[in-house]
N, CA, C and O atoms as a Tripos MOL2 file, in Angstrom:
@<TRIPOS>MOLECULE
protein
  268   267    67     0     0
PROTEIN
NO_CHARGES

@<TRIPOS>ATOM
      1 N           8.7940   -7.8150   -2.0630 N.3       1 MET1
      2 CA          8.8540   -9.1610   -2.5710 C.3       1 MET1
      3 C          10.2870   -9.5140   -2.9720 C.2       1 MET1
      4 O          10.7150  -10.6630   -2.8680 O.2       1 MET1
      5 N          11.0080   -8.5040   -3.4300 N.am      2 LYS2
      6 CA         12.3910   -8.7400   -3.8320 C.3       2 LYS2
      7 C          13.2130   -9.2540   -2.6520 C.2       2 LYS2
      8 O          13.9850  -10.2010   -2.7980 O.2       2 LYS2
      9 N          13.0490   -8.6310   -1.4830 N.am      3 ASP3
     10 CA         13.7870   -9.0590   -0.2910 C.3       3 ASP3
     11 C          13.4030  -10.4780    0.1180 C.2       3 ASP3
     12 O          14.2590  -11.2720    0.5070 O.2       3 ASP3
     13 N          12.1310  -10.7850    0.0280 N.am      4 LEU4
     14 CA         11.6510  -12.1210    0.3700 C.3       4 LEU4
     15 C          12.2490  -13.1580   -0.5820 C.2       4 LEU4
     16 O          12.6830  -14.2260   -0.1510 O.2       4 LEU4
     17 N          12.2700  -12.8390   -1.8670 N.am      5 ALA5
     18 CA         12.8420  -13.7460   -2.8660 C.3       5 ALA5
     19 C          14.3310  -13.9710   -2.6140 C.2       5 ALA5
     20 O          14.8180  -15.0990   -2.6880 O.2       5 ALA5
     21 N          15.0460  -12.8920   -2.3160 N.am      6 GLU6
     22 CA         16.4830  -13.0200   -2.0400 C.3       6 GLU6
     23 C          16.7270  -13.8410   -0.7800 C.2       6 GLU6
     24 O          17.6360  -14.6710   -0.7430 O.2       6 GLU6
     25 N          15.9250  -13.6150    0.2440 N.am      7 HIS7
     26 CA         16.0440  -14.3600    1.5030 C.3       7 HIS7
     27 C          15.8780  -15.8630    1.2720 C.2       7 HIS7
     28 O          16.5720  -16.6760    1.8810 O.2       7 HIS7
     29 N          14.9520  -16.2140    0.3880 N.am      8 LEU8
     30 CA         14.6580  -17.6260    0.1210 C.3       8 LEU8
     31 C          15.5240  -18.2300   -0.9790 C.2       8 LEU8
     32 O          15.5620  -19.4490   -1.1440 O.2       8 LEU8
     33 N          16.2200  -17.3780   -1.7310 N.am      9 GLY9
     34 CA         17.0050  -17.8780   -2.8540 C.3       9 GLY9
     35 C          16.1340  -18.3110   -4.0180 C.2       9 GLY9
     36 O          16.4820  -19.2230   -4.7680 O.2       9 GLY9
     37 N          14.9960  -17.6440   -4.1590 N.am     10 LEU10
     38 CA         14.0570  -17.9450   -5.2400 C.3      10 LEU10
     39 C          13.8800  -16.7110   -6.1090 C.2      10 LEU10
     40 O          14.2580  -15.6060   -5.7180 O.2      10 LEU10
     41 N          13.3080  -16.9030   -7.2820 N.am     11 SER11
     42 CA         13.0210  -15.7560   -8.1390 C.3      11 SER11
     43 C          11.7830  -15.0290   -7.6190 C.2      11 SER11
     44 O          10.9600  -15.6080   -6.9110 O.2      11 SER11
     45 N          11.6660  -13.7600   -7.9790 N.am     12 GLN12
     46 CA         10.4840  -12.9930   -7.5960 C.3      12 GLN12
     47 C           9.2280  -13.5970   -8.2120 C.2      12 GLN12
     48 O           8.1510  -13.5540   -7.6160 O.2      12 GLN12
     49 N           9.3710  -14.1530   -9.3980 N.am     13 THR13
     50 CA          8.2320  -14.7840  -10.0670 C.3      13 THR13
     51 C           7.7270  -15.9680   -9.2590 C.2      13 THR13
     52 O           6.5210  -16.1180   -9.0650 O.2      13 THR13
     53 N           8.6390  -16.8100   -8.7860 N.am     14 THR14
     54 CA          8.2440  -17.9740   -7.9980 C.3      14 THR14
     55 C           7.5770  -17.5470   -6.7030 C.2      14 THR14
     56 O           6.5580  -18.1160   -6.3110 O.2      14 THR14
     57 N           8.1420  -16.5490   -6.0350 N.am     15 VAL15
     58 CA          7.5580  -16.0530   -4.7850 C.3      15 VAL15
     59 C           6.1630  -15.4940   -5.0460 C.2      15 VAL15
     60 O           5.2290  -15.7800   -4.2960 O.2      15 VAL15
     61 N           6.0180  -14.7090   -6.0910 N.am     16 SER16
     62 CA          4.7180  -14.1370   -6.4340 C.3      16 SER16
     63 C           3.6990  -15.2300   -6.7160 C.2      16 SER16
     64 O           2.5700  -15.1800   -6.2260 O.2      16 SER16
     65 N           4.0970  -16.2020   -7.4960 N.am     17 ARG17
     66 CA          3.1800  -17.3000   -7.8350 C.3      17 ARG17
     67 C           2.8210  -18.1240   -6.6100 C.2      17 ARG17
     68 O           1.6820  -18.5720   -6.4740 O.2      17 ARG17
     69 N           3.7750  -18.3270   -5.7240 N.am     18 ALA18
     70 CA          3.5030  -19.0840   -4.4970 C.3      18 ALA18
     71 C           2.5020  -18.3340   -3.6210 C.2      18 ALA18
     72 O           1.5740  -18.9350   -3.0800 O.2      18 ALA18
     73 N           2.6890  -17.0320   -3.4830 N.am     19 LEU19
     74 CA          1.7960  -16.2310   -2.6480 C.3      19 LEU19
     75 C           0.3990  -16.1070   -3.2520 C.2      19 LEU19
     76 O          -0.5830  -15.9320   -2.5300 O.2      19 LEU19
     77 N           0.3170  -16.1980   -4.5750 N.am     20 ASN20
     78 CA         -0.9690  -16.0430   -5.2540 C.3      20 ASN20
     79 C          -1.6410  -17.3730   -5.5840 C.2      20 ASN20
     80 O          -2.6690  -17.4000   -6.2610 O.2      20 ASN20
     81 N          -1.0630  -18.4730   -5.1070 N.am     21 GLY21
     82 CA         -1.7090  -19.7740   -5.2330 C.3      21 GLY21
     83 C          -1.6900  -20.4140   -6.6070 C.2      21 GLY21
     84 O          -2.5870  -21.1920   -6.9320 O.2      21 GLY21
     85 N          -0.6960  -20.1100   -7.4190 N.am     22 TYR22
     86 CA         -0.6150  -20.7450   -8.7360 C.3      22 TYR22
     87 C          -0.4030  -22.2510   -8.5660 C.2      22 TYR22
     88 O           0.4220  -22.6670   -7.7540 O.2      22 TYR22
     89 N          -1.1310  -23.0620   -9.3150 N.am     23 PRO23
     90 CA         -1.0490  -24.5170   -9.1430 C.3      23 PRO23
     91 C           0.2920  -25.1320   -9.5500 C.2      23 PRO23
     92 O           0.6230  -26.2250   -9.0930 O.2      23 PRO23
     93 N           1.0680  -24.4570  -10.3960 N.am     24 GLU24
     94 CA          2.3380  -25.0400  -10.8370 C.3      24 GLU24
     95 C           3.4450  -24.9240   -9.7870 C.2      24 GLU24
     96 O           4.5290  -25.4750   -9.9750 O.2      24 GLU24
     97 N           3.1860  -24.2160   -8.6900 N.am     25 VAL25
     98 CA          4.1710  -24.1070   -7.6080 C.3      25 VAL25
     99 C           3.9760  -25.2840   -6.6600 C.2      25 VAL25
    100 O           2.8640  -25.5530   -6.2050 O.2      25 VAL25
    101 N           5.0670  -25.9770   -6.3700 N.am     26 LYS26
    102 CA          4.9890  -27.1360   -5.4780 C.3      26 LYS26
    103 C           4.5080  -26.7100   -4.0960 C.2      26 LYS26
    104 O           4.8030  -25.6090   -3.6320 O.2      26 LYS26
    105 N           3.7730  -27.5910   -3.4570 N.am     27 GLU27
    106 CA          3.2170  -27.3060   -2.1350 C.3      27 GLU27
    107 C           4.3190  -26.9760   -1.1260 C.2      27 GLU27
    108 O           4.1550  -26.0800   -0.2980 O.2      27 GLU27
    109 N           5.4310  -27.6910   -1.1930 N.am     28 ALA28
    110 CA          6.5390  -27.4380   -0.2600 C.3      28 ALA28
    111 C           7.0850  -26.0200   -0.4320 C.2      28 ALA28
    112 O           7.4180  -25.3540    0.5490 O.2      28 ALA28
    113 N           7.1750  -25.5670   -1.6750 N.am     29 THR29
    114 CA          7.6550  -24.2120   -1.9500 C.3      29 THR29
    115 C           6.6490  -23.1880   -1.4510 C.2      29 THR29
    116 O           7.0260  -22.1730   -0.8660 O.2      29 THR29
    117 N           5.3730  -23.4530   -1.6830 N.am     30 ARG30
    118 CA          4.3150  -22.5460   -1.2410 C.3      30 ARG30
    119 C           4.3490  -22.3770    0.2830 C.2      30 ARG30
    120 O           4.2230  -21.2650    0.7950 O.2      30 ARG30
    121 N           4.5210  -23.4850    0.9930 N.am     31 VAL31
    122 CA          4.5800  -23.4420    2.4580 C.3      31 VAL31
    123 C           5.8170  -22.6730    2.9090 C.2      31 VAL31
    124 O           5.7460  -21.8390    3.8110 O.2      31 VAL31
    125 N           6.9430  -22.9570    2.2780 N.am     32 ARG32
    126 CA          8.1970  -22.2720    2.6220 C.3      32 ARG32
    127 C           8.0800  -20.7630    2.4320 C.2      32 ARG32
    128 O           8.5190  -19.9850    3.2790 O.2      32 ARG32
    129 N           7.4840  -20.3590    1.3090 N.am     33 VAL33
    130 CA          7.3120  -18.9370    1.0220 C.3      33 VAL33
    131 C           6.3370  -18.3080    2.0200 C.2      33 VAL33
    132 O           6.5980  -17.2230    2.5380 O.2      33 VAL33
    133 N           5.2350  -18.9700    2.2860 N.am     34 SER34
    134 CA          4.2390  -18.4400    3.2230 C.3      34 SER34
    135 C           4.8170  -18.2670    4.6210 C.2      34 SER34
    136 O           4.5780  -17.2530    5.2770 O.2      34 SER34
    137 N           5.5740  -19.2540    5.0730 N.am     35 GLU35
    138 CA          6.1770  -19.1750    6.4060 C.3      35 GLU35
    139 C           7.2020  -18.0460    6.4870 C.2      35 GLU35
    140 O           7.2470  -17.3110    7.4730 O.2      35 GLU35
    141 N           8.0230  -17.9140    5.4470 N.am     36 ALA36
    142 CA          9.0280  -16.8440    5.4340 C.3      36 ALA36
    143 C           8.3520  -15.4750    5.3660 C.2      36 ALA36
    144 O           8.8000  -14.5270    6.0100 O.2      36 ALA36
    145 N           7.2790  -15.3720    4.5900 N.am     37 ALA37
    146 CA          6.5520  -14.1050    4.4790 C.3      37 ALA37
    147 C           5.9900  -13.6960    5.8370 C.2      37 ALA37
    148 O           6.0650  -12.5280    6.2180 O.2      37 ALA37
    149 N           5.4330  -14.6470    6.5560 N.am     38 ALA38
    150 CA          4.8860  -14.3560    7.8860 C.3      38 ALA38
    151 C           6.0020  -13.9820    8.8550 C.2      38 ALA38
    152 O           5.8650  -13.0390    9.6350 O.2      38 ALA38
    153 N           7.0910  -14.7140    8.8040 N.am     39 GLN39
    154 CA          8.2190  -14.4760    9.7040 C.3      39 GLN39
    155 C           8.8530  -13.1070    9.4660 C.2      39 GLN39
    156 O           9.2420  -12.4260   10.4150 O.2      39 GLN39
    157 N           8.9540  -12.7080    8.2040 N.am     40 LEU40
    158 CA          9.5860  -11.4340    7.8650 C.3      40 LEU40
    159 C           8.5970  -10.2660    7.8580 C.2      40 LEU40
    160 O           8.9880   -9.1200    7.6390 O.2      40 LEU40
    161 N           7.3230  -10.5580    8.0980 N.am     41 GLY41
    162 CA          6.3170   -9.5030    8.1280 C.3      41 GLY41
    163 C           5.9990   -8.9390    6.7540 C.2      41 GLY41
    164 O           5.6710   -7.7600    6.6210 O.2      41 GLY41
    165 N           6.0970   -9.7820    5.7300 N.am     42 TYR42
    166 CA          5.8200   -9.3240    4.3630 C.3      42 TYR42
    167 C           4.3560   -8.9360    4.2130 C.2      42 TYR42
    168 O           3.4580   -9.6630    4.6380 O.2      42 TYR42
    169 N           4.1320   -7.7780    3.6020 N.am     43 ARG43
    170 CA          2.7880   -7.3350    3.2340 C.3      43 ARG43
    171 C           2.8430   -6.8540    1.7950 C.2      43 ARG43
    172 O           3.7600   -6.1190    1.4290 O.2      43 ARG43
    173 N           1.8820   -7.2500    0.9720 N.am     44 PRO44
    174 CA          1.8840   -6.7910   -0.4180 C.3      44 PRO44
    175 C           1.7900   -5.2690   -0.4950 C.2      44 PRO44
    176 O           1.1160   -4.6370    0.3190 O.2      44 PRO44
    177 N           2.4630   -4.6970   -1.4680 N.am     45 ASN45
    178 CA          2.4170   -3.2620   -1.7030 C.3      45 ASN45
    179 C           1.0790   -2.9390   -2.3620 C.2      45 ASN45
    180 O           0.8210   -3.3640   -3.4880 O.2      45 ASN45
    181 N           0.2350   -2.1930   -1.6670 N.am     46 ALA46
    182 CA         -1.1120   -1.8940   -2.1630 C.3      46 ALA46
    183 C          -1.0820   -1.1270   -3.4840 C.2      46 ALA46
    184 O          -1.9080   -1.3780   -4.3600 O.2      46 ALA46
    185 N          -0.1490   -0.2060   -3.6350 N.am     47 SER47
    186 CA         -0.0530    0.5670   -4.8800 C.3      47 SER47
    187 C           0.3250   -0.3300   -6.0520 C.2      47 SER47
    188 O          -0.2350   -0.2050   -7.1410 O.2      47 SER47
    189 N           1.2690   -1.2260   -5.8290 N.am     48 ALA48
    190 CA          1.6870   -2.1470   -6.8890 C.3      48 ALA48
    191 C           0.5460   -3.0860   -7.2590 C.2      48 ALA48
    192 O           0.3550   -3.4080   -8.4320 O.2      48 ALA48
    193 N          -0.2060   -3.5220   -6.2620 N.am     49 LEU49
    194 CA         -1.3340   -4.4100   -6.5140 C.3      49 LEU49
    195 C          -2.3960   -3.7160   -7.3660 C.2      49 LEU49
    196 O          -2.9280   -4.3070   -8.3050 O.2      49 LEU49
    197 N          -2.7020   -2.4600   -7.0340 N.am     50 ARG50
    198 CA         -3.6860   -1.7060   -7.8270 C.3      50 ARG50
    199 C          -3.1910   -1.5070   -9.2540 C.2      50 ARG50
    200 O          -3.9670   -1.6120  -10.2050 O.2      50 ARG50
    201 N          -1.9120   -1.2220   -9.4030 N.am     51 LEU51
    202 CA         -1.3400   -1.0100  -10.7280 C.3      51 LEU51
    203 C          -1.3880   -2.2970  -11.5510 C.2      51 LEU51
    204 O          -1.7360   -2.2670  -12.7310 O.2      51 LEU51
    205 N          -1.0430   -3.4150  -10.9350 N.am     52 ALA52
    206 CA         -1.0020   -4.6940  -11.6450 C.3      52 ALA52
    207 C          -2.3880   -5.2000  -12.0250 C.2      52 ALA52
    208 O          -2.5700   -5.7770  -13.0970 O.2      52 ALA52
    209 N          -3.3600   -4.9840  -11.1490 N.am     53 THR53
    210 CA         -4.6960   -5.5160  -11.4070 C.3      53 THR53
    211 C          -5.6090   -4.5360  -12.1240 C.2      53 THR53
    212 O          -6.6180   -4.9320  -12.7060 O.2      53 THR53
    213 N          -5.2540   -3.2510  -12.0830 N.am     54 GLY54
    214 CA         -6.1140   -2.2440  -12.6930 C.3      54 GLY54
    215 C          -7.3560   -1.9610  -11.8700 C.2      54 GLY54
    216 O          -8.3090   -1.3580  -12.3630 O.2      54 GLY54
    217 N          -7.3470   -2.3960  -10.6170 N.am     55 ARG55
    218 CA         -8.4960   -2.1900   -9.7390 C.3      55 ARG55
    219 C          -8.0710   -1.3270   -8.5590 C.2      55 ARG55
    220 O          -7.0690   -1.6050   -7.9000 O.2      55 ARG55
    221 N          -8.8280   -0.2980   -8.3070 N.am     56 ALA56
    222 CA         -8.4930    0.6280   -7.2310 C.3      56 ALA56
    223 C          -9.1390    0.2330   -5.9090 C.2      56 ALA56
    224 O          -8.6880    0.6610   -4.8460 O.2      56 ALA56
    225 N         -10.1870   -0.5760   -5.9670 N.am     57 GLY57
    226 CA        -10.8830   -0.9500   -4.7460 C.3      57 GLY57
    227 C         -11.6860    0.2030   -4.1760 C.2      57 GLY57
    228 O         -11.9290    0.2660   -2.9710 O.2      57 GLY57
    229 N         -12.0960    1.1140   -5.0440 N.am     58 ALA58
    230 CA        -12.8630    2.2800   -4.6070 C.3      58 ALA58
    231 C         -14.2370    2.2600   -5.2620 C.2      58 ALA58
    232 O         -14.4330    1.6590   -6.3190 O.2      58 ALA58
    233 N         -15.1620    2.9130   -4.6260 N.am     59 ILE59
    234 CA        -16.5200    3.0210   -5.1530 C.3      59 ILE59
    235 C         -16.8100    4.4950   -5.4000 C.2      59 ILE59
    236 O         -16.5340    5.3410   -4.5500 O.2      59 ILE59
    237 N         -17.3610    4.7930   -6.5550 N.am     60 GLY60
    238 CA        -17.7260    6.1710   -6.8680 C.3      60 GLY60
    239 C         -19.1930    6.4100   -6.5320 C.2      60 GLY60
    240 O         -20.0130    5.4950   -6.6020 O.2      60 GLY60
    241 N         -19.5070    7.6260   -6.1750 N.am     61 LEU61
    242 CA        -20.8720    7.9810   -5.8220 C.3      61 LEU61
    243 C         -21.2130    9.2990   -6.5010 C.2      61 LEU61
    244 O         -20.4890   10.2850   -6.3600 O.2      61 LEU61
    245 N         -22.3140    9.3120   -7.2330 N.am     62 VAL62
    246 CA        -22.7570   10.5210   -7.9200 C.3      62 VAL62
    247 C         -24.0780   10.9440   -7.3030 C.2      62 VAL62
    248 O         -25.0280   10.1630   -7.2460 O.2      62 VAL62
    249 N         -24.1320   12.1820   -6.8420 N.am     63 LEU63
    250 CA        -25.3440   12.7050   -6.2220 C.3      63 LEU63
    251 C         -25.9140   13.8310   -7.0760 C.2      63 LEU63
    252 O         -25.1740   14.6420   -7.6330 O.2      63 LEU63
    253 N         -27.2100   13.8650   -7.1670 N.am     64 ARG64
    254 CA        -27.8660   14.9550   -7.8860 C.3      64 ARG64
    255 C         -28.1610   16.0690   -6.9040 C.2      64 ARG64
    256 O         -28.4820   15.8270   -5.7410 O.2      64 ARG64
    257 N         -28.0490   17.2790   -7.3860 N.am     65 GLY65
    258 CA        -28.3730   18.4310   -6.5530 C.3      65 GLY65
    259 C         -29.8730   18.5260   -6.3140 C.2      65 GLY65
    260 O         -30.6540   17.9370   -7.0610 O.2      65 GLY65
    261 N         -30.2810   19.2460   -5.3000 N.am     66 ALA66
    262 CA        -31.6960   19.4040   -4.9520 C.3      66 ALA66
    263 C         -32.2800   20.6230   -5.6530 C.2      66 ALA66
    264 O         -32.9590   21.4310   -5.0200 O.2      66 ALA66
    265 N         -32.0280   20.7660   -6.9370 N.am     67 ASP67
    266 CA        -32.5270   21.9300   -7.7070 C.3      67 ASP67
    267 C         -33.9880   21.8160   -7.9980 C.2      67 ASP67
    268 O         -34.5620   22.7010   -8.6310 O.2      67 ASP67
@<TRIPOS>BOND
     1     1     2 1
     2     2     3 1
     3     3     4 2
     4     3     5 am
     5     5     6 1
     6     6     7 1
     7     7     8 2
     8     7     9 am
     9     9    10 1
    10    10    11 1
    11    11    12 2
    12    11    13 am
    13    13    14 1
    14    14    15 1
    15    15    16 2
    16    15    17 am
    17    17    18 1
    18    18    19 1
    19    19    20 2
    20    19    21 am
    21    21    22 1
    22    22    23 1
    23    23    24 2
    24    23    25 am
    25    25    26 1
    26    26    27 1
    27    27    28 2
    28    27    29 am
    29    29    30 1
    30    30    31 1
    31    31    32 2
    32    31    33 am
    33    33    34 1
    34    34    35 1
    35    35    36 2
    36    35    37 am
    37    37    38 1
    38    38    39 1
    39    39    40 2
    40    39    41 am
    41    41    42 1
    42    42    43 1
    43    43    44 2
    44    43    45 am
    45    45    46 1
    46    46    47 1
    47    47    48 2
    48    47    49 am
    49    49    50 1
    50    50    51 1
    51    51    52 2
    52    51    53 am
    53    53    54 1
    54    54    55 1
    55    55    56 2
    56    55    57 am
    57    57    58 1
    58    58    59 1
    59    59    60 2
    60    59    61 am
    61    61    62 1
    62    62    63 1
    63    63    64 2
    64    63    65 am
    65    65    66 1
    66    66    67 1
    67    67    68 2
    68    67    69 am
    69    69    70 1
    70    70    71 1
    71    71    72 2
    72    71    73 am
    73    73    74 1
    74    74    75 1
    75    75    76 2
    76    75    77 am
    77    77    78 1
    78    78    79 1
    79    79    80 2
    80    79    81 am
    81    81    82 1
    82    82    83 1
    83    83    84 2
    84    83    85 am
    85    85    86 1
    86    86    87 1
    87    87    88 2
    88    87    89 am
    89    89    90 1
    90    90    91 1
    91    91    92 2
    92    91    93 am
    93    93    94 1
    94    94    95 1
    95    95    96 2
    96    95    97 am
    97    97    98 1
    98    98    99 1
    99    99   100 2
   100    99   101 am
   101   101   102 1
   102   102   103 1
   103   103   104 2
   104   103   105 am
   105   105   106 1
   106   106   107 1
   107   107   108 2
   108   107   109 am
   109   109   110 1
   110   110   111 1
   111   111   112 2
   112   111   113 am
   113   113   114 1
   114   114   115 1
   115   115   116 2
   116   115   117 am
   117   117   118 1
   118   118   119 1
   119   119   120 2
   120   119   121 am
   121   121   122 1
   122   122   123 1
   123   123   124 2
   124   123   125 am
   125   125   126 1
   126   126   127 1
   127   127   128 2
   128   127   129 am
   129   129   130 1
   130   130   131 1
   131   131   132 2
   132   131   133 am
   133   133   134 1
   134   134   135 1
   135   135   136 2
   136   135   137 am
   137   137   138 1
   138   138   139 1
   139   139   140 2
   140   139   141 am
   141   141   142 1
   142   142   143 1
   143   143   144 2
   144   143   145 am
   145   145   146 1
   146   146   147 1
   147   147   148 2
   148   147   149 am
   149   149   150 1
   150   150   151 1
   151   151   152 2
   152   151   153 am
   153   153   154 1
   154   154   155 1
   155   155   156 2
   156   155   157 am
   157   157   158 1
   158   158   159 1
   159   159   160 2
   160   159   161 am
   161   161   162 1
   162   162   163 1
   163   163   164 2
   164   163   165 am
   165   165   166 1
   166   166   167 1
   167   167   168 2
   168   167   169 am
   169   169   170 1
   170   170   171 1
   171   171   172 2
   172   171   173 am
   173   173   174 1
   174   174   175 1
   175   175   176 2
   176   175   177 am
   177   177   178 1
   178   178   179 1
   179   179   180 2
   180   179   181 am
   181   181   182 1
   182   182   183 1
   183   183   184 2
   184   183   185 am
   185   185   186 1
   186   186   187 1
   187   187   188 2
   188   187   189 am
   189   189   190 1
   190   190   191 1
   191   191   192 2
   192   191   193 am
   193   193   194 1
   194   194   195 1
   195   195   196 2
   196   195   197 am
   197   197   198 1
   198   198   199 1
   199   199   200 2
   200   199   201 am
   201   201   202 1
   202   202   203 1
   203   203   204 2
   204   203   205 am
   205   205   206 1
   206   206   207 1
   207   207   208 2
   208   207   209 am
   209   209   210 1
   210   210   211 1
   211   211   212 2
   212   211   213 am
   213   213   214 1
   214   214   215 1
   215   215   216 2
   216   215   217 am
   217   217   218 1
   218   218   219 1
   219   219   220 2
   220   219   221 am
   221   221   222 1
   222   222   223 1
   223   223   224 2
   224   223   225 am
   225   225   226 1
   226   226   227 1
   227   227   228 2
   228   227   229 am
   229   229   230 1
   230   230   231 1
   231   231   232 2
   232   231   233 am
   233   233   234 1
   234   234   235 1
   235   235   236 2
   236   235   237 am
   237   237   238 1
   238   238   239 1
   239   239   240 2
   240   239   241 am
   241   241   242 1
   242   242   243 1
   243   243   244 2
   244   243   245 am
   245   245   246 1
   246   246   247 1
   247   247   248 2
   248   247   249 am
   249   249   250 1
   250   250   251 1
   251   251   252 2
   252   251   253 am
   253   253   254 1
   254   254   255 1
   255   255   256 2
   256   255   257 am
   257   257   258 1
   258   258   259 1
   259   259   260 2
   260   259   261 am
   261   261   262 1
   262   262   263 1
   263   263   264 2
   264   263   265 am
   265   265   266 1
   266   266   267 1
   267   267   268 2
@<TRIPOS>SUBSTRUCTURE
     1 MET1         2 RESIDUE 1 A MET
     2 LYS2         6 RESIDUE 1 A LYS
     3 ASP3        10 RESIDUE 1 A ASP
     4 LEU4        14 RESIDUE 1 A LEU
     5 ALA5        18 RESIDUE 1 A ALA
     6 GLU6        22 RESIDUE 1 A GLU
     7 HIS7        26 RESIDUE 1 A HIS
     8 LEU8        30 RESIDUE 1 A LEU
     9 GLY9        34 RESIDUE 1 A GLY
    10 LEU10       38 RESIDUE 1 A LEU
    11 SER11       42 RESIDUE 1 A SER
    12 GLN12       46 RESIDUE 1 A GLN
    13 THR13       50 RESIDUE 1 A THR
    14 THR14       54 RESIDUE 1 A THR
    15 VAL15       58 RESIDUE 1 A VAL
    16 SER16       62 RESIDUE 1 A SER
    17 ARG17       66 RESIDUE 1 A ARG
    18 ALA18       70 RESIDUE 1 A ALA
    19 LEU19       74 RESIDUE 1 A LEU
    20 ASN20       78 RESIDUE 1 A ASN
    21 GLY21       82 RESIDUE 1 A GLY
    22 TYR22       86 RESIDUE 1 A TYR
    23 PRO23       90 RESIDUE 1 A PRO
    24 GLU24       94 RESIDUE 1 A GLU
    25 VAL25       98 RESIDUE 1 A VAL
    26 LYS26      102 RESIDUE 1 A LYS
    27 GLU27      106 RESIDUE 1 A GLU
    28 ALA28      110 RESIDUE 1 A ALA
    29 THR29      114 RESIDUE 1 A THR
    30 ARG30      118 RESIDUE 1 A ARG
    31 VAL31      122 RESIDUE 1 A VAL
    32 ARG32      126 RESIDUE 1 A ARG
    33 VAL33      130 RESIDUE 1 A VAL
    34 SER34      134 RESIDUE 1 A SER
    35 GLU35      138 RESIDUE 1 A GLU
    36 ALA36      142 RESIDUE 1 A ALA
    37 ALA37      146 RESIDUE 1 A ALA
    38 ALA38      150 RESIDUE 1 A ALA
    39 GLN39      154 RESIDUE 1 A GLN
    40 LEU40      158 RESIDUE 1 A LEU
    41 GLY41      162 RESIDUE 1 A GLY
    42 TYR42      166 RESIDUE 1 A TYR
    43 ARG43      170 RESIDUE 1 A ARG
    44 PRO44      174 RESIDUE 1 A PRO
    45 ASN45      178 RESIDUE 1 A ASN
    46 ALA46      182 RESIDUE 1 A ALA
    47 SER47      186 RESIDUE 1 A SER
    48 ALA48      190 RESIDUE 1 A ALA
    49 LEU49      194 RESIDUE 1 A LEU
    50 ARG50      198 RESIDUE 1 A ARG
    51 LEU51      202 RESIDUE 1 A LEU
    52 ALA52      206 RESIDUE 1 A ALA
    53 THR53      210 RESIDUE 1 A THR
    54 GLY54      214 RESIDUE 1 A GLY
    55 ARG55      218 RESIDUE 1 A ARG
    56 ALA56      222 RESIDUE 1 A ALA
    57 GLY57      226 RESIDUE 1 A GLY
    58 ALA58      230 RESIDUE 1 A ALA
    59 ILE59      234 RESIDUE 1 A ILE
    60 GLY60      238 RESIDUE 1 A GLY
    61 LEU61      242 RESIDUE 1 A LEU
    62 VAL62      246 RESIDUE 1 A VAL
    63 LEU63      250 RESIDUE 1 A LEU
    64 ARG64      254 RESIDUE 1 A ARG
    65 GLY65      258 RESIDUE 1 A GLY
    66 ALA66      262 RESIDUE 1 A ALA
    67 ASP67      266 RESIDUE 1 A ASP
């Protein structure tokens, strides 16, 4: 995200908010960020996303033995 922000001349906060659909980001900025992200092949860092949200996206399964 840092590279994307530098490429656009925007703060990382603005880029993050634009990508996450915050309403306070102007539509023109959101479009500009989305287009640049697609052009540069930006993909969110899955580890950072899990850390920020506290969600691992995993399901646990507990099985009882056949005793």
